[in-house]
C-alpha positions as CSV (number, residue, x, y, z in Angstrom):
1,X,30.4,-35.0,-81.6
2,X,32.5,-37.5,-79.7
3,X,30.7,-40.6,-78.2
4,X,31.8,-42.0,-74.8
5,X,33.6,-44.8,-76.7
6,X,35.6,-42.3,-78.7
7,X,36.5,-40.3,-75.6
8,X,37.7,-43.6,-74.1
9,X,39.9,-44.2,-77.1
10,X,41.3,-40.7,-76.9
11,X,42.0,-41.4,-73.1
12,X,43.8,-44.6,-74.0
13,X,46.1,-42.9,-76.4
14,X,46.6,-40.0,-74.0
15,X,47.5,-42.3,-71.1
16,X,50.0,-44.1,-73.3
17,X,51.5,-40.7,-74.2
18,X,51.9,-39.9,-70.5
19,X,53.8,-43.1,-70.0
20,X,56.1,-42.5,-73.0
21,X,56.7,-38.9,-71.7
22,X,57.6,-40.3,-68.3
23,X,60.0,-43.0,-69.5
24,X,61.8,-40.7,-72.0
25,X,62.4,-38.0,-69.4
26,X,63.3,-40.5,-66.7
27,X,66.1,-42.0,-68.8
28,X,67.3,-38.6,-70.2
29,X,66.9,-35.4,-68.2
30,X,66.3,-37.1,-64.8
31,X,69.1,-39.6,-65.3
32,X,71.6,-36.8,-64.5
33,X,70.4,-36.7,-60.9
34,X,70.0,-40.5,-60.5
35,X,66.2,-39.9,-59.9
36,X,64.3,-43.2,-59.8
37,X,67.5,-45.3,-59.4
38,X,67.8,-47.7,-56.4
39,X,71.4,-46.5,-55.8
40,X,70.8,-42.8,-56.3
41,X,72.3,-40.2,-54.0
42,X,69.3,-38.4,-52.2
43,X,71.4,-35.2,-52.0
44,X,71.8,-35.1,-55.7
45,X,68.2,-35.8,-56.4
46,X,67.0,-33.1,-54.0
47,X,69.5,-30.6,-55.5
48,X,68.1,-31.3,-59.0
49,X,64.5,-30.9,-57.7
50,X,65.3,-27.6,-56.1
51,X,67.1,-26.3,-59.2
52,X,64.3,-27.3,-61.6
53,X,61.0,-26.7,-59.8
54,X,58.9,-26.0,-63.0
55,X,60.2,-29.0,-64.7
56,X,59.5,-31.3,-61.8
57,X,55.9,-29.9,-61.4
58,X,55.3,-30.5,-65.1
59,X,56.8,-34.0,-64.8
60,X,54.6,-35.1,-61.9
61,X,51.5,-33.4,-63.3
62,X,51.7,-35.3,-66.5
63,X,52.8,-38.8,-65.3
64,X,50.4,-38.8,-62.3
65,X,47.6,-36.2,-62.4
66,X,46.9,-36.1,-66.1
67,X,47.4,-39.9,-66.4
68,X,45.0,-40.5,-63.5
69,X,42.2,-38.4,-65.1
70,X,42.7,-40.2,-68.4
71,X,42.5,-43.6,-66.7
72,X,39.3,-42.6,-64.9
73,X,37.7,-41.7,-68.3
74,X,38.9,-44.9,-69.9
75,X,37.5,-46.9,-67.0
76,X,34.1,-45.3,-67.5
77,X,34.2,-46.0,-71.3
78,X,35.1,-49.6,-70.8
79,X,32.4,-50.1,-68.2
80,X,29.8,-48.6,-70.5
81,X,30.7,-51.2,-73.2
82,X,30.6,-54.2,-70.8
83,X,27.4,-53.1,-68.9
84,X,24.8,-54.6,-71.3
85,X,26.3,-58.0,-71.2
86,X,28.1,-58.2,-67.8
87,X,26.7,-55.5,-65.5
88,X,28.5,-56.7,-62.4
89,X,31.9,-56.9,-64.2
90,X,31.3,-53.5,-65.7
91,X,30.7,-52.0,-62.3
92,X,33.8,-53.7,-60.8
93,X,35.9,-52.5,-63.8
94,X,34.8,-49.0,-63.3
95,X,35.3,-49.0,-59.5
96,X,38.8,-50.5,-59.7
97,X,39.8,-48.1,-62.5
98,X,38.6,-45.2,-60.5
99,X,40.4,-46.5,-57.4
100,X,43.7,-46.7,-59.3
101,X,43.1,-43.3,-60.9
102,X,42.5,-41.8,-57.4
103,X,45.7,-43.2,-56.0
104,X,47.7,-42.0,-59.0
105,X,46.3,-38.4,-58.8
106,X,46.9,-38.4,-55.1
107,X,50.6,-39.4,-55.7
108,X,51.0,-36.5,-58.0
109,X,49.5,-34.0,-55.6
110,X,51.7,-35.3,-52.8
111,X,54.8,-35.1,-55.0
112,X,54.1,-31.5,-56.1
113,X,53.3,-30.2,-52.6
114,X,56.3,-32.2,-51.2
115,X,58.6,-30.6,-53.7
116,X,57.5,-27.1,-52.7
117,X,58.0,-27.9,-49.0
118,X,61.4,-29.4,-49.7
119,X,62.6,-26.5,-51.8
120,X,61.5,-24.0,-49.1
121,X,63.3,-26.0,-46.4
122,X,66.4,-26.5,-48.5
123,X,67.2,-22.8,-48.4
124,X,67.8,-22.9,-44.7
125,X,68.6,-26.5,-43.9
126,X,69.6,-28.8,-46.8
127,X,70.0,-31.9,-44.5
128,X,66.5,-31.7,-43.1
129,X,65.2,-31.0,-46.6
130,X,66.7,-34.3,-47.8
131,X,65.0,-36.2,-45.0
132,X,61.7,-34.5,-45.8
133,X,62.0,-35.5,-49.5
134,X,62.6,-39.1,-48.5
135,X,59.4,-39.0,-46.4
136,X,57.4,-37.4,-49.2
137,X,58.9,-39.8,-51.7
138,X,57.9,-42.8,-49.6
139,X,54.3,-41.6,-49.5
140,X,54.3,-40.9,-53.2
141,X,55.7,-44.3,-54.0
142,X,53.2,-46.0,-51.7
143,X,50.3,-44.3,-53.5
144,X,51.5,-44.5,-57.1
145,X,54.8,-46.0,-58.0
146,X,56.4,-48.3,-55.4
147,X,54.1,-51.1,-56.1
148,X,51.4,-51.7,-58.8
149,X,48.6,-53.5,-57.0
150,X,45.7,-51.2,-58.0
151,X,46.7,-51.0,-61.6
152,X,47.3,-54.8,-61.7
153,X,43.9,-55.6,-60.3
154,X,42.2,-53.2,-62.8
155,X,44.1,-54.9,-65.7
156,X,43.0,-58.4,-64.4
157,X,39.3,-57.3,-64.0
158,X,39.3,-55.6,-67.4
159,X,40.9,-58.7,-68.9
160,X,38.3,-61.0,-67.4
161,X,35.5,-58.7,-68.7
162,X,37.0,-58.7,-72.2
163,X,37.2,-62.5,-72.3
164,X,33.7,-62.9,-70.7
165,X,31.9,-60.5,-73.0
166,X,34.0,-61.0,-76.2
167,X,33.2,-57.3,-77.0
168,X,36.8,-56.5,-77.4
169,X,39.6,-58.7,-78.9
170,X,40.3,-61.8,-76.8
171,X,44.0,-61.4,-77.4
172,X,43.7,-58.0,-75.6
173,X,42.0,-59.7,-72.7
174,X,44.8,-62.2,-72.3
175,X,47.3,-59.5,-72.6
176,X,45.5,-57.7,-69.8
177,X,45.9,-60.7,-67.6
178,X,49.7,-60.7,-68.3
179,X,49.9,-57.1,-67.3
180,X,47.9,-57.7,-64.2
181,X,50.2,-60.6,-63.2
182,X,53.3,-58.6,-63.7
183,X,51.9,-55.8,-61.5
184,X,51.2,-58.2,-58.7
185,X,54.8,-59.5,-59.0
186,X,56.1,-56.0,-58.0
187,X,55.1,-57.1,-54.5
188,X,58.0,-59.6,-54.5
189,X,61.3,-57.8,-54.0
190,X,63.3,-60.2,-56.1
191,X,61.0,-59.5,-59.1
192,X,60.1,-55.8,-58.4
193,X,62.4,-54.2,-61.0
194,X,61.8,-56.6,-63.9
195,X,58.0,-56.9,-63.2
196,X,57.7,-53.1,-62.9
197,X,59.3,-52.7,-66.3
198,X,57.0,-55.2,-67.9
199,X,54.1,-53.6,-66.2
200,X,54.9,-50.0,-67.3
201,X,56.0,-50.9,-70.9
202,X,53.1,-53.4,-71.2
203,X,50.6,-50.7,-70.2
204,X,51.8,-48.4,-73.0
205,X,51.0,-51.2,-75.5
206,X,47.7,-51.9,-73.7
207,X,46.5,-48.3,-73.7
208,X,47.2,-47.9,-77.4
209,X,45.6,-51.3,-78.2
210,X,42.5,-50.5,-76.2
211,X,42.3,-47.1,-78.0
212,X,42.5,-48.8,-81.4
213,X,40.0,-51.4,-80.4
214,X,37.5,-48.8,-79.2
215,X,37.9,-46.8,-82.4
216,X,37.5,-49.9,-84.5
217,X,34.4,-51.2,-82.6
218,X,30.9,-50.2,-83.8
219,X,29.1,-48.3,-81.1
């Protein structure tokens, strides 16, 4: 029977897998349409979305909705570990993890519904469909991809809790602070692209590292 700690480890590995899944498809299949690129042609992106509805639904469901649920579970598991030694930090860790998870799941739901609306509109009026996609995309990015504030704050809080309680490796705690700082830097236009890459790739390592730490730790 799985303990909460082991469920947290599984959630960490799963969250890392959703990121890897997202990056691989972004730079392979989705690269054809220019999706996610700053200089992409909206018409090309929308055409790809309309032609591949099942693929896009699966894409958004994995990178946003599944990831959000896994982050929520991991946040609960980490809070449970910190609670006996730092109850306030444990609560804050869980709340900010849940907040980030909620925003990410919301982004996925907006994206999936938006794609359905855009596809329906595209059949009769491609130009207005493109405009609608840009609007839905703006909302989606505001919730889950355009900036990384919520994820950054959670990494910072979790890092502080790790360092304060010493219940998980201190090196992991310091790494959490680095990820948090990179996420906050996505607010600065000049650093958005580089900081976003560090944040996304760094979180893959962080999720796996947390998973290993939870499995290695005695309950």
